[in-house]
VOPAGU-2260 file (C-alpha; in pm, 1 decimal, decimal comma):
REM VOPAGU-2260
SITE   aa  ch    i         X         Y         Z
SITE  UNK   A    0   -2559,4    2698,0    8881,4
SITE  UNK   A    1   -2298,4    2444,4    8993,7
SITE  UNK   A    2   -2548,9    2167,9    8930,5
SITE  UNK   A    3   -2580,2    2279,7    8563,1
SITE  UNK   A    4   -2204,5    2313,2    8493,1
SITE  UNK   A    5   -2122,9    1955,9    8591,1
SITE  UNK   A    6   -2366,6    1787,7    8346,6
SITE  UNK   A    7   -2256,0    2023,2    8065,0
SITE  UNK   A    8   -1892,3    1932,6    8124,9
SITE  UNK   A    9   -1973,9    1561,6    8106,8
SITE  UNK   A   10   -2160,5    1608,6    7778,4
SITE  UNK   A   11   -1863,3    1799,0    7635,7
SITE  UNK   A   12   -1626,1    1517,3    7724,6
SITE  UNK   A   13   -1853,0    1258,1    7565,8
SITE  UNK   A   14   -1881,1    1463,3    7245,4
SITE  UNK   A   15   -1505,1    1505,7    7221,7
SITE  UNK   A   16   -1445,7    1134,3    7259,4
SITE  UNK   A   17   -1696,6    1058,0    6983,2
SITE  UNK   A   18   -1540,2    1309,5    6746,2
SITE  UNK   A   19   -1194,0    1162,4    6814,8
SITE  UNK   A   20   -1329,1     819,2    6726,4
SITE  UNK   A   21   -1475,0     949,2    6399,4
SITE  UNK   A   22   -1146,5    1117,9    6305,1
SITE  UNK   A   23    -948,9     802,8    6381,9
SITE  UNK   A   24   -1193,7     596,8    6177,2
SITE  UNK   A   25   -1160,3     830,3    5877,6
SITE  UNK   A   26    -779,8     824,6    5903,7
SITE  UNK   A   27    -782,7     444,8    5908,2
SITE  UNK   A   28   -1007,8     440,1    5600,7
SITE  UNK   A   29    -776,2     674,3    5412,3
SITE  UNK   A   30    -478,4     459,9    5503,7
SITE  UNK   A   31    -652,4     145,7    5377,9
SITE  UNK   A   32    -724,9     317,1    5047,7
SITE  UNK   A   33    -360,5     416,6    5005,1
SITE  UNK   A   34    -246,7      63,3    5085,2
SITE  UNK   A   35    -494,4     -75,0    4836,8
SITE  UNK   A   36    -359,8     158,4    4568,0
SITE  UNK   A   37      -3,8      54,2    4651,2
SITE  UNK   A   38     -99,2    -308,1    4595,3
SITE  UNK   A   39    -222,3    -224,2    4246,0
SITE  UNK   A   40     103,0     -47,8    4151,7
SITE  UNK   A   41     356,6    -291,8    3994,8
SITE  UNK   A   42     697,7    -320,6    4150,3
SITE  UNK   A   43     999,6    -168,2    3980,7
SITE  UNK   A   44    1136,9    -497,5    3850,2
SITE  UNK   A   45     804,9    -643,0    3734,5
SITE  UNK   A   46     663,5    -574,6    3385,2
SITE  UNK   A   47     337,2    -378,7    3370,8
SITE  UNK   A   48      26,6    -598,1    3368,3
SITE  UNK   A   49    -161,5    -628,5    3038,1
SITE  UNK   A   50    -493,4    -445,0    3009,3
SITE  UNK   A   51    -804,0    -646,7    3083,9
SITE  UNK   A   52   -1062,3    -742,7    2824,1
SITE  UNK   A   53   -1301,3    -480,4    2956,4
SITE  UNK   A   54   -1036,0    -209,6    2921,8
SITE  UNK   A   55    -962,9    -325,6    2567,4
SITE  UNK   A   56   -1331,0    -311,4    2477,8
SITE  UNK   A   57   -1361,3      35,0    2632,2
SITE  UNK   A   58   -1053,5     154,4    2442,3
SITE  UNK   A   59   -1187,9      -0,6    2122,5
SITE  UNK   A   60   -1525,8     168,0    2157,8
SITE  UNK   A   61   -1367,5     504,7    2240,1
SITE  UNK   A   62   -1124,6     474,9    1949,7
SITE  UNK   A   63   -1393,7     371,4    1699,6
SITE  UNK   A   64   -1602,4     669,3    1802,1
SITE  UNK   A   65   -1317,1     912,8    1735,1
SITE  UNK   A   66   -1194,6     755,2    1407,4
SITE  UNK   A   67   -1399,1     849,4    1102,5
SITE  UNK   A   68   -1476,7     615,8     815,2
SITE  UNK   A   69   -1168,1     509,8     619,2
SITE  UNK   A   70   -1262,8     435,9     256,5
SITE  UNK   A   71   -1004,8     359,7     -13,7
SITE  UNK   A   72   -1140,9     442,8    -359,3
SITE  UNK   A   73    -960,1     339,6    -680,2
SITE  UNK   A   74   -1053,9     306,9   -1046,3
SITE  UNK   A   75    -952,6     194,8   -1396,0
SITE  UNK   A   76   -1065,5     360,4   -1720,0
SITE  UNK   A   77    -992,8     295,9   -2088,0
SITE  UNK   A   78   -1103,0     562,9   -2338,8
SITE  UNK   A   79   -1079,8     553,0   -2716,7
SITE  UNK   A   80    -986,8     895,9   -2856,8
SITE  UNK   A   81    -923,4    1048,6   -3197,2
SITE  UNK   A   82    -598,2    1228,0   -3115,5
SITE  UNK   A   83    -365,9    1122,0   -2832,1
SITE  UNK   A   84    -185,5    1456,6   -2798,7
SITE  UNK   A   85    -504,9    1660,5   -2798,3
SITE  UNK   A   86    -666,8    1427,9   -2545,1
SITE  UNK   A   87    -357,4    1442,8   -2323,8
SITE  UNK   A   88    -389,7    1821,0   -2311,9
SITE  UNK   A   89    -754,7    1789,7   -2210,8
SITE  UNK   A   90    -659,6    1544,0   -1937,0
SITE  UNK   A   91    -399,9    1785,7   -1799,0
SITE  UNK   A   92    -660,4    2061,5   -1776,4
SITE  UNK   A   93    -902,4    1831,2   -1593,0
SITE  UNK   A   94    -628,4    1725,0   -1351,8
SITE  UNK   A   95    -545,2    2087,5   -1264,5
SITE  UNK   A   96    -909,4    2162,0   -1183,9
SITE  UNK   A   97    -931,6    1861,1    -951,4
SITE  UNK   A   98    -586,3    1913,8    -788,4
SITE  UNK   A   99    -462,0    1581,5    -922,7
SITE  UNK   A  100    -119,4    1483,2   -1051,5
SITE  UNK   A  101      31,8    1215,9   -1277,0
SITE  UNK   A  102     237,9     958,6   -1088,1
SITE  UNK   A  103     351,5     747,7   -1386,7
SITE  UNK   A  104     320,1     786,7   -1765,2
SITE  UNK   A  105     378,4     523,3   -2034,7
SITE  UNK   A  106     334,0     571,9   -2413,5
SITE  UNK   A  107     329,4     290,1   -2673,0
SITE  UNK   A  108     314,4     334,6   -3050,5
SITE  UNK   A  109     267,3      39,2   -3285,2
SITE  UNK   A  110     157,0     -14,6   -3645,4
SITE  UNK   A  111    -196,5     -85,4   -3527,5
SITE  UNK   A  112    -265,6     162,9   -3243,1
SITE  UNK   A  113    -133,1     417,5   -2995,0
SITE  UNK   A  114    -167,1     384,1   -2616,5
SITE  UNK   A  115    -102,5     635,3   -2338,5
SITE  UNK   A  116    -121,5     485,6   -1987,4
SITE  UNK   A  117    -140,7     725,6   -1691,0
SITE  UNK   A  118    -143,5     657,4   -1317,2
SITE  UNK   A  119    -324,2     949,9   -1153,7
SITE  UNK   A  120    -332,1    1041,4    -782,8
SITE  UNK   A  121    -594,8    1284,9    -660,8
SITE  UNK   A  122    -774,3    1388,2    -339,6
SITE  UNK   A  123   -1046,6    1150,8    -228,2
SITE  UNK   A  124   -1314,5    1420,7    -247,9
SITE  UNK   A  125   -1236,2    1497,0    -614,7
SITE  UNK   A  126   -1249,6    1136,3    -737,0
SITE  UNK   A  127   -1613,1    1130,4    -855,3
SITE  UNK   A  128   -1583,9    1472,7   -1022,2
SITE  UNK   A  129   -1273,7    1359,5   -1212,7
SITE  UNK   A  130   -1444,1    1040,0   -1333,5
SITE  UNK   A  131   -1743,2    1239,5   -1458,2
SITE  UNK   A  132   -1520,5    1489,4   -1640,4
SITE  UNK   A  133   -1325,0    1214,2   -1815,7
SITE  UNK   A  134   -1639,5    1022,7   -1907,5
SITE  UNK   A  135   -1798,1    1318,2   -2089,1
SITE  UNK   A  136   -1632,5    1481,8   -2388,5
SITE  UNK   A  137   -1304,2    1289,7   -2393,7
SITE  UNK   A  138   -1405,7    1009,0   -2628,5
SITE  UNK   A  139   -1567,7     666,6   -2620,7
SITE  UNK   A  140   -1533,7     494,8   -2282,1
SITE  UNK   A  141   -1435,7     133,4   -2356,1
SITE  UNK   A  142   -1420,2      17,6   -1994,2
SITE  UNK   A  143   -1458,2     162,9   -1645,0
SITE  UNK   A  144   -1408,0     -10,0   -1310,6
SITE  UNK   A  145   -1450,1     168,9    -975,0
SITE  UNK   A  146   -1378,7      -2,4    -641,5
SITE  UNK   A  147   -1423,0     106,4    -277,2
SITE  UNK   A  148   -1262,4     -65,5      22,4
SITE  UNK   A  149   -1358,3       5,1     383,5
SITE  UNK   A  150   -1045,0     -18,2     602,5
SITE  UNK   A  151   -1194,0     146,0     912,9
SITE  UNK   A  152   -1175,4    -174,0    1118,8
SITE  UNK   A  153    -814,3    -239,5    1022,1
SITE  UNK   A  154    -718,3     121,6    1096,5
SITE  UNK   A  155    -895,4     111,4    1434,5
SITE  UNK   A  156    -727,1    -214,6    1532,1
SITE  UNK   A  157    -380,3     -83,2    1446,5
SITE  UNK   A  158    -449,6     244,7    1630,2
SITE  UNK   A  159    -558,6      64,9    1949,6
SITE  UNK   A  160    -254,8    -162,3    1947,1
SITE  UNK   A  161     -31,5     137,7    1885,8
SITE  UNK   A  162    -181,3     327,5    2181,4
SITE  UNK   A  163    -133,4      24,5    2411,8
SITE  UNK   A  164     227,4     -18,1    2299,7
SITE  UNK   A  165     297,8     347,6    2375,7
SITE  UNK   A  166     154,5     301,0    2728,1
SITE  UNK   A  167     376,8      -3,1    2779,9
SITE  UNK   A  168     675,8     191,4    2649,1
SITE  UNK   A  169     627,3     472,0    2903,5
SITE  UNK   A  170     591,0     221,2    3187,3
SITE  UNK   A  171     909,2      39,1    3087,1
SITE  UNK   A  172    1093,5     369,3    3068,8
SITE  UNK   A  173     978,5     447,0    3422,6
SITE  UNK   A  174    1097,0     102,4    3533,4
SITE  UNK   A  175    1435,1     164,2    3368,4
SITE  UNK   A  176    1488,7     473,5    3584,3
SITE  UNK   A  177    1447,1     269,2    3901,3
SITE  UNK   A  178    1634,8     -45,0    3790,8
SITE  UNK   A  179    1894,2    -148,3    4050,0
SITE  UNK   A  180    2093,4    -419,9    3869,3
SITE  UNK   A  181    2260,0    -441,2    3529,2
SITE  UNK   A  182    2057,5    -750,3    3439,4
SITE  UNK   A  183    1731,9    -568,3    3500,6
SITE  UNK   A  184    1850,2    -269,2    3298,2
SITE  UNK   A  185    1945,3    -488,3    2999,5
SITE  UNK   A  186    1614,0    -675,3    3006,7
SITE  UNK   A  187    1412,4    -354,1    3025,2
SITE  UNK   A  188    1618,2    -192,5    2746,8
SITE  UNK   A  189    1554,4    -495,8    2526,9
SITE  UNK   A  190    1181,2    -462,5    2590,4
SITE  UNK   A  191    1199,1     -92,2    2506,6
SITE  UNK   A  192    1380,5    -156,9    2176,0
SITE  UNK   A  193    1123,5    -417,5    2074,9
SITE  UNK   A  194     834,6    -184,1    2155,1
SITE  UNK   A  195     995,6     104,1    1965,8
SITE  UNK   A  196    1033,6    -115,9    1654,8
SITE  UNK   A  197     671,8    -230,0    1677,8
SITE  UNK   A  198     555,5     129,5    1721,3
SITE  UNK   A  199     751,2     239,5    1411,5
SITE  UNK   A  200     592,0     -39,9    1205,0
SITE  UNK   A  201     241,7      45,2    1328,9
SITE  UNK   A  202     287,2     417,6    1261,5
SITE  UNK   A  203     416,3     341,2     911,9
SITE  UNK   A  204     111,9     124,7     841,2
SITE  UNK   A  205    -122,0     400,9     958,3
SITE  UNK   A  206      56,1     653,9     736,9
SITE  UNK   A  207      24,3     416,1     439,9
SITE  UNK   A  208    -349,2     368,6     499,9
SITE  UNK   A  209    -400,2     743,4     542,8
SITE  UNK   A  210    -220,7     808,1     213,2
SITE  UNK   A  211    -439,4     557,8      26,8
SITE  UNK   A  212    -752,6     698,9     190,3
SITE  UNK   A  213    -672,8    1065,8     138,6
SITE  UNK   A  214    -548,1    1019,3    -219,4
SITE  UNK   A  215    -731,3     790,7    -460,0
SITE  UNK   A  216    -563,9     620,2    -757,0
SITE  UNK   A  217    -697,9     614,4   -1113,2
SITE  UNK   A  218    -535,0     411,0   -1390,6
SITE  UNK   A  219    -630,2     589,4   -1714,7
SITE  UNK   A  220    -554,7     448,7   -2060,8
SITE  UNK   A  221    -604,8     658,4   -2376,4
SITE  UNK   A  222    -635,9     441,5   -2687,9
SITE  UNK   A  223    -625,2     538,0   -3055,8
SITE  UNK   A  224    -672,0     288,0   -3337,5
SITE  UNK   A  225    -471,5     360,9   -3650,6
SITE  UNK   A  226    -633,6     358,0   -3996,3
SITE  UNK   A  227    -442,0     238,1   -4303,9
SITE  UNK   A  228    -312,0     536,8   -4498,3
SITE  UNK   A  229    -457,4     631,3   -4837,0
SITE  UNK   A  230    -123,6     584,3   -5019,2
SITE  UNK   A  231    -113,7     214,5   -4937,3
SITE  UNK   A  232    -486,1     154,9   -4994,1
SITE  UNK   A  233    -485,5     311,6   -5346,1
SITE  UNK   A  234    -196,3     108,8   -5498,3
SITE  UNK   A  235    -291,0     -15,5   -5849,9
SITE  UNK   A  236    -244,6    -354,5   -6023,2
SITE  UNK   A  237      58,4    -242,1   -6227,0
SITE  UNK   A  238     250,7    -136,8   -5917,8
SITE  UNK   A  239     163,1    -456,8   -5741,4
SITE  UNK   A  240     269,8    -665,5   -6048,8
SITE  UNK   A  241     604,8    -489,5   -6059,9
SITE  UNK   A  242     653,9    -542,5   -5688,8
SITE  UNK   A  243     579,0    -914,7   -5732,4
SITE  UNK   A  244     842,6    -952,4   -6010,1
SITE  UNK   A  245    1095,4    -772,6   -5796,1
SITE  UNK   A  246    1017,5    -991,9   -5496,4
SITE  UNK   A  247    1042,0   -1307,3   -5714,8
SITE  UNK   A  248    1382,9   -1204,7   -5855,7
SITE  UNK   A  249    1507,8   -1126,1   -5507,7
SITE  UNK   A  250    1390,0   -1466,0   -5389,7
SITE  UNK   A  251    1572,9   -1637,8   -5681,8
SITE  UNK   A  252    1893,3   -1451,4   -5605,1
SITE  UNK   A  253    1861,8   -1550,6   -5241,2
SITE  UNK   A  254    1818,7   -1916,6   -5345,6
SITE  UNK   A  255    2130,0   -1908,0   -5568,0
SITE  UNK   A  256    2333,5   -1746,1   -5295,9
SITE  UNK   A  257    2213,0   -2008,8   -5053,4
SITE  UNK   A  258    2331,2   -2287,5   -5287,4
SITE  UNK   A  259    2667,1   -2122,9   -5330,7
SITE  UNK   A  260    2712,5   -2118,4   -4956,6
SITE  UNK   A  261    2717,8   -2503,1   -4972,2
SITE  UNK   A  262    3024,2   -2512,9   -5205,4
SITE  UNK   A  263    3236,3   -2723,2   -4966,2
SITE  UNK   A  264    2978,8   -3002,1   -4986,1
SITE  UNK   A  265    2969,6   -2980,6   -5368,2
SITE  UNK   A  266    3348,0   -3032,2   -5383,4
SITE  UNK   A  267    3327,7   -3354,4   -5185,8
SITE  UNK   A  268    3072,6   -3512,4   -5424,1
SITE  UNK   A  269    3322,1   -3589,1   -5710,2
SITE  UNK   A  270    3567,9   -3729,2   -5459,3
SITE  UNK   A  271    3302,7   -3958,6   -5316,9
SITE  UNK   A  272    3205,6   -4080,0   -5668,6
SITE  UNK   A  273    3573,2   -4148,3   -5759,2
SITE  UNK   A  274    3637,6   -4351,2   -5446,1
SITE  UNK   A  275    3316,0   -4548,4   -5493,3
SITE  UNK   A  276    3403,5   -4645,8   -5854,1
SITE  UNK   A  277    3757,6   -4745,1   -5756,8
SITE  UNK   A  278    3629,3   -4965,2   -5477,0
SITE  UNK   A  279    3374,6   -5123,8   -5708,8
SITE  UNK   A  280    3642,0   -5202,1   -5974,5
SITE  UNK   A  281    3865,4   -5374,6   -5721,3
SITE  UNK   A  282    3575,2   -5585,5   -5603,8
SITE  UNK   A  283    3504,7   -5712,1   -5958,9
SITE  UNK   A  284    3870,2   -5812,9   -6010,6
């Protein structure tokens, strides 16, 4: 029995020593990993490193997957109608059905025609339905121009830059908390102000694009051509002859009055003749 205990004790010691070596090796590995992570963390006074090209491509691909298509759809229409007021009422009914509203309105009335220009804003999904409703039953469509612009790439680019700027802003704010000198604090605050301004501009641009995408714009012009009235088209020869005599007499009176307005020049003519004759008589003598 004693012969068996001694070898078992030796084996136990050997096993313990091996397990201690494994534990020490794992502890050293964990320590190396922590040190490696510490090397990757920027110091408090150093600006955060810019993202690599691979990170930018990954962010771009992720962002493009989440952002849907951004299409801006606008149009121009010119319709000839028989009655401007009646057609305007029809347009208002069509706008209510499509949840649209009039942004600007301009009316012009001349001797030849009448024009009503409307700038209409409406949801993107209702654009085609509104165009179809205006094209049928309103009058004769003189011109129609529809345009679509894909701004997905521009929107994605601005969104990625905005996300990166926000990451930088948070890192600079963390650096500001640990700044030890006034110089460092002022430099970091200046960086923060610049980033905040750039973020405001980027967010404003995204809101502008979203507004143009979500709400389409239609420039609608209602046109009515005036016809010469029957009273002027049925004037007889006698009336026209009398009007001509009246116009001729008025022209004569205007001519006489125009001559009278030159009376100062007429008064100087006799004086000029008198002086010329007197000078001529002296020359003969």
